[in-house]
Structures are given as C-alpha cells and as structure tokens.
C-alpha positions in Angstrom: -62.8 0.6 46.1 -66.5 1.1 46.5 -66.3 0.8 50.3 -63.6 3.5 50.4 -65.8 5.8 48.3 -68.8 5.3 50.6 -66.6 6.1 53.6 -65.5 9.3 52.0 -61.9 8.3 51.5 -59.8 10.1 48.9 -56.8 9.4 46.8 -53.6 9.9 48.8 -51.0 8.8 46.2 -49.8 10.3 43.0 -47.7 8.7 40.3 -44.8 11.0 39.3 -45.2 11.6 35.6 -42.4 10.0 33.5 -40.9 8.3 36.6 -41.4 4.9 38.2 -42.3 6.6 41.4 -45.2 7.0 43.7 -45.6 10.0 46.0 -47.4 9.4 49.2 -48.9 12.5 50.7 -46.7 15.5 50.0 -43.2 14.3 50.9 -42.8 10.5 50.8 -41.6 9.2 47.4 -41.1 5.5 46.6 -39.3 4.3 43.5 -39.9 1.0 41.8 -38.9 -0.8 38.5 -42.4 0.1 37.1 -45.3 2.2 38.3 -48.6 2.4 36.6 -51.5 4.8 37.3 -55.2 3.9 37.7 -56.0 4.4 34.0 -53.3 2.0 32.7 -54.4 -0.9 30.5 -53.5 -4.5 31.0 -51.7 -4.8 27.7 -49.6 -1.8 28.5 -48.4 -3.3 31.8 -47.7 -6.7 30.1 -45.8 -5.1 27.3 -43.7 -2.9 29.6 -42.9 -5.4 32.3 -43.3 -9.0 31.2 -43.1 -9.5 27.4 -39.3 -9.3 27.3 -39.0 -11.7 30.3 -41.0 -14.3 28.4 -38.9 -13.8 25.3 -35.9 -14.3 27.5 -37.2 -17.7 28.5 -36.8 -18.8 24.9 -33.1 -18.0 25.3 -32.8 -20.1 28.5 -33.3 -17.4 31.1 -35.6 -17.8 34.1 -38.2 -15.1 34.8 -39.8 -13.8 37.9 -42.6 -11.3 38.2 -43.2 -9.8 41.6 -46.2 -7.6 42.3 -46.2 -5.6 45.4 -48.6 -3.0 46.8 -51.2 -2.0 49.3 -54.3 -4.1 49.8 -56.9 -3.0 47.2 -54.3 -1.5 44.8 -55.1 -4.0 42.0 -52.4 -6.7 42.3 -54.8 -9.6 41.9 -56.5 -7.9 38.9 -53.2 -7.0 37.3 -51.7 -10.4 37.8 -54.9 -12.0 36.5 -55.4 -14.4 39.4 -59.1 -13.6 40.0 -61.6 -16.3 39.5 -63.8 -14.6 36.9 -63.8 -17.0 33.9 -65.9 -14.5 31.8 -63.2 -11.8 31.7 -62.6 -10.3 28.3 -59.2 -10.8 26.6 -58.6 -7.1 27.0 -58.9 -7.4 30.7 -56.7 -10.5 31.1 -53.9 -10.1 33.5 -50.2 -10.9 33.4 -50.4 -14.7 34.2 -52.9 -15.6 31.4 -51.1 -13.4 29.0 -47.7 -14.9 29.9 -49.0 -18.5 29.5 -50.5 -17.6 26.1 -47.3 -15.9 25.0 -45.2 -18.8 26.2 -47.1 -21.6 24.5 -47.6 -19.6 21.3 -43.9 -19.0 21.2 -43.2 -22.7 21.6 -45.5 -23.6 18.8 -44.0 -20.8 16.6 -40.5 -22.1 17.1 -41.5 -25.7 16.5 -43.2 -24.6 13.3 -40.2 -22.6 12.1 -37.9 -25.6 12.7 -40.3 -27.9 10.8 -40.3 -25.4 7.8 -36.5 -25.5 7.7 -36.5 -29.3 7.8 -34.8 -29.3 11.2 -35.7 -31.3 14.3 -38.2 -29.5 16.4 -36.7 -28.0 19.6 -37.7 -29.5 22.9 -39.2 -27.3 25.6 -39.6 -28.0 29.3 -41.9 -25.6 31.1 -41.9 -25.3 34.8 -43.9 -22.6 36.6 -44.6 -21.7 40.2 -47.2 -19.3 41.5 -47.5 -18.0 45.0 -50.0 -15.5 46.3 -49.7 -14.2 49.8 -52.6 -12.3 51.3 -53.4 -10.9 54.6 -56.7 -10.0 56.2 -57.2 -7.1 58.6 
C-alpha cells in the first residue's frame, strides 16, 4: 500500500514456491487451500479456485468462496467487491466473473436443450454475499 511505502514498511511475507503456504518472518508458516503471490492475475485466481465450483453448481452442488487475509492484502480487489464501475474485464474479481460464468452457463444449457428439441431446464439461482471489515 502507498501509505506503507511512505512509512518505510517492507514485505514480511513470502509465498512458498509450489506450495499453498505463506511464510511469515523466518519461521512461521501458514498453509491454505490456495495462496497467490502479488503478481498473480485475476483470471488465474478464478481458474484455480472458483471455476470448478461454478461448474459444480450445474450439477446441483452448493459453492462457497471464503477469502481471508490481513487488512490491505487484496481481498476486496480479488473478490471484486470494489465500487469502481470502470474496471477492465481483465481486472474483474471473483464475484463478477462467477456471475458471468453462472448466467452464461445457464443460457448455454438452455440453448443445448432447445437444439436437441428438449424442454429447457429450469434454474433457480440464490446467492448470498457477506463482507466483514474492521477498522483500526
């Protein structure tokens, strides 16, 4: 963050290469389902973490995405919950990508059924979003 740079702060975490692990300092390691470094792209994160979850929804499974991390670590940006309406498609986060993926998948499946002369499947979409923040 710009404020941290001005204050002379430095990077104190390291992503363990090839592992979903973050090293804090020299001796504290934390392992998660997925870990991405600063140079990761939004599409990489979506492909690795969420794409299969959305596909599973078409098979009747529920999906949950939980982003956890330190304040300023990029959760809001990665999830795509910021209020910048002029963000490029490349920078869109998980939520806008998941919504697009979900509704395109619905239209695709309806179109396939129509091509086969079958009744179009019915879909019921229910979504919840919760963002907890704290201020120091």
